[in-house]
C-alpha positions as CSV (number, residue, x, y, z in Angstrom):
1,X,-137.1,324.9,35.7
2,X,-138.0,323.9,39.2
3,X,-140.0,321.0,37.7
4,X,-137.2,319.7,35.4
5,X,-135.4,319.7,38.7
6,X,-137.3,317.7,40.7
7,X,-138.7,315.0,37.8
8,X,-134.7,314.8,36.7
9,X,-134.0,313.9,40.7
10,X,-136.5,311.6,41.0
11,X,-136.0,309.7,37.8
12,X,-132.1,309.4,39.2
13,X,-133.1,308.3,42.6
14,X,-135.5,305.8,40.8
15,X,-132.6,304.7,38.5
16,X,-130.2,304.2,41.8
17,X,-132.4,302.5,43.8
18,X,-133.5,299.8,40.9
19,X,-129.4,299.4,40.8
20,X,-129.1,298.8,44.6
21,X,-132.1,296.3,44.2
22,X,-130.1,294.7,41.1
23,X,-126.5,294.5,42.9
24,X,-128.0,292.8,46.5
25,X,-130.1,290.4,44.5
26,X,-126.6,289.7,42.4
27,X,-124.5,288.9,45.0
28,X,-127.5,287.2,46.6
29,X,-127.8,284.9,44.1
30,X,-123.8,283.7,44.0
31,X,-123.1,284.2,48.1
32,X,-123.4,280.0,48.8
33,X,-121.2,279.7,45.8
34,X,-118.1,280.7,47.5
35,X,-115.3,279.0,48.7
36,X,-112.9,281.8,49.8
37,X,-114.9,283.2,53.1
38,X,-112.4,286.3,52.7
39,X,-113.8,286.7,49.3
40,X,-117.7,285.9,50.8
41,X,-116.9,288.5,53.8
42,X,-116.2,291.3,51.0
43,X,-119.1,290.3,49.0
44,X,-121.3,290.7,52.3
45,X,-119.7,293.7,53.5
46,X,-120.5,295.5,49.5
47,X,-123.7,294.1,49.9
48,X,-124.5,296.2,53.1
49,X,-123.1,299.2,51.4
50,X,-125.9,298.6,49.0
51,X,-129.0,298.4,51.1
52,X,-127.6,301.3,53.5
53,X,-127.6,303.5,50.1
54,X,-131.0,302.0,48.9
55,X,-132.0,303.1,52.0
56,X,-131.0,306.7,51.6
57,X,-132.3,306.7,48.5
58,X,-136.0,305.6,49.6
59,X,-135.9,308.4,52.3
60,X,-135.0,311.1,49.4
61,X,-137.6,309.3,47.1
62,X,-139.8,309.8,49.8
63,X,-139.3,313.7,50.6
64,X,-140.0,314.0,46.8
65,X,-143.2,312.3,47.2
66,X,-142.1,308.8,44.9
67,X,-142.1,305.6,44.7
68,X,-139.1,303.2,44.6
69,X,-138.2,301.4,41.5
70,X,-137.9,297.9,41.2
71,X,-134.9,296.6,38.4
72,X,-136.4,295.2,35.3
73,X,-137.8,291.8,35.1
74,X,-136.0,291.2,31.9
75,X,-132.6,292.0,32.7
76,X,-133.2,290.7,36.3
77,X,-134.0,287.4,34.4
78,X,-131.2,287.6,32.0
79,X,-128.5,288.5,35.3
80,X,-130.0,285.3,37.2
81,X,-129.3,283.1,33.7
82,X,-126.1,284.3,32.6
83,X,-125.5,283.5,36.7
84,X,-126.7,280.2,36.1
85,X,-125.4,279.1,33.3
86,X,-121.7,280.1,34.0
87,X,-122.0,278.8,37.7
88,X,-123.3,275.6,36.0
89,X,-120.3,275.4,33.6
90,X,-117.9,276.0,36.3
91,X,-118.2,276.6,40.2
92,X,-115.4,278.7,41.3
93,X,-114.7,282.0,42.9
94,X,-113.1,283.4,40.0
95,X,-116.5,282.9,38.0
96,X,-118.5,283.9,40.8
97,X,-115.9,287.2,40.8
98,X,-116.3,287.4,37.0
99,X,-120.0,287.9,37.2
100,X,-119.6,290.6,39.6
101,X,-116.9,292.2,37.9
102,X,-119.4,292.2,34.8
103,X,-122.3,293.6,36.8
104,X,-120.4,296.3,38.3
105,X,-118.9,297.2,35.1
106,X,-122.5,297.3,33.4
107,X,-124.0,299.2,36.5
108,X,-120.9,301.9,36.7
109,X,-121.9,302.6,32.7
110,X,-125.3,302.9,33.5
111,X,-124.9,304.8,36.1
112,X,-122.8,307.9,33.9
113,X,-125.7,307.3,31.5
114,X,-128.4,308.5,33.9
115,X,-125.4,311.2,35.6
116,X,-125.5,312.6,31.5
117,X,-129.4,312.0,31.0
118,X,-130.6,313.5,34.3
119,X,-128.5,316.7,34.2
120,X,-130.8,318.6,35.9
121,X,-131.1,316.9,39.0
122,X,-130.5,317.8,42.3
123,X,-126.9,317.9,44.0
124,X,-128.1,314.7,46.9
125,X,-129.2,312.5,43.9
126,X,-126.3,313.3,42.2
127,X,-124.0,312.3,44.9
128,X,-126.1,309.4,45.9
129,X,-125.6,308.2,42.2
130,X,-121.8,309.0,42.2
131,X,-121.1,306.9,45.4
132,X,-123.0,303.6,43.9
133,X,-120.4,304.0,41.2
134,X,-117.5,304.2,44.3
135,X,-118.9,301.4,46.0
136,X,-119.2,299.6,42.4
137,X,-115.6,300.2,41.5
138,X,-114.2,299.3,45.2
139,X,-115.9,296.0,44.5
140,X,-114.4,295.7,41.2
141,X,-110.8,296.4,42.4
142,X,-111.2,294.3,45.6
143,X,-112.3,291.4,43.5
144,X,-109.5,291.6,40.7
145,X,-107.6,288.8,43.2
146,X,-110.1,286.7,42.6
147,X,-110.2,286.5,38.7
């Protein structure tokens, strides 16, 4: 059982790691397109929360003698393409809010899937995953007024 727990823990942490990196990358992709200073501040703060959580995940992965995981190149490429196309058609704060909200919703859904998949993961990795879900849900709520 301990081997399964360790394996699930590492897998869950790696997926959370990839998710935080994807979020930071997505925020970076739109940051220079934002006109509203409050929205820019909101996304900057969320990026900082993601980066802090990424550091915590990195520490836990090291404790488990495991490596970080990068976001999938196809997912990252598709996200970039969607962002470029939507902002190419209409460069506005509402478009940015729409893109980031879609990304958050996709992340939340995926993280719940991993929580259900890696049931033997330890408490600290499940806690990290739930913290990441909370960050994503808060960002969605905070962006609603920009949609």
